[in-house]
N, C-alpha and C positions, 0 to 999 in steps of 0.2 A: 504494500500500500504506500502511495506517495505521501511524503510529509509536505504540509503546506503551511505557509504563514501569510498573513494578510499584510500588504504594504499600503499604508495610508498616503494619499496624495491629495493635492488641492482639487484635481479633477474628479476625485471620488465624491466630493461634496455636491457637485453640480450634475444634474441629470444629463445623460448622453442623448436622450430623446424623450419627448413628451407627446402623448396622444391625448387630445382634448375633445370631449363630446359634451357640449353644453357646459355645465359647471363642474363636470366630473373629469378628472385627468388621471392618466396612468403614466408615471415617470419611470424611465429605465435608467438604472445606475450601473456603470461598469466599474468593476473592481479587479485590479491586477493582483494576482497571487503568485508566489514563487513555489514551485514544486521541485521534486528531485529531477524531473525531466525538463525544467526550465520554466520561464514565466508563462502564465496563461491568463486570459481575461474571462471572468465570469460576470454574469449580469443578474440583477435583482430588480423587481418591479414593486413600486409603491402606488397605491390607488387612493385618491382623496377627492373630496368635494370642497369647492370654494363657496363661501357664503358671507353675507354682510351681517354684522351685529352692530347696529347703529352706523357709525362712520368707519368702524373697524372692519377689515377683511380678515376672515378666519378660515381655518381648514379643519375638516373632520374626515374620519374614515367610516362614518355612519351614513347609510343611505335609506331613503324611504322607498316605497314600492315603485313610485313613478321614476325614480332615479336608477333603479337596478338595471334596466336595459342599457342605459348609458354607461354604467360601470362595467357591465359585461362586454359591451362593444369596445370600450377603451382597453380593457384587458385582452381582448382578442387581437386587437391591433398590436399591442405590446408583445403578446406571445409570438405573433408572426415575425415581428422585428427581431426578437431574441433568437428565434429558431433560425432565421436567415443568417444572423451574425455568428452564431455558435456552430452552425453546420458547415460553414465555409472551411475548406482545408487549403492551407497554403503549402504548395510544393516547392522545395528548394532545388 
């Protein structure tokens, strides 16, 4: 089994790609990790909804029934993106 360690970088804090449907968004984050075989990039997805509370903009990971289709679609788009990125093989 390959040993891995996470390498934190500034780019790890900013999403690599964001898919937005209405007020719901799915953000893809790329994380580079070191393994025994060399560095690899793995991706994670965070889904959230933006809303206003008075003058403040806030975010939540809770969705009502009407927002669930938007969350599902944003996640589908993110899934497709991650699959495309992580299924590519670079031949040397």
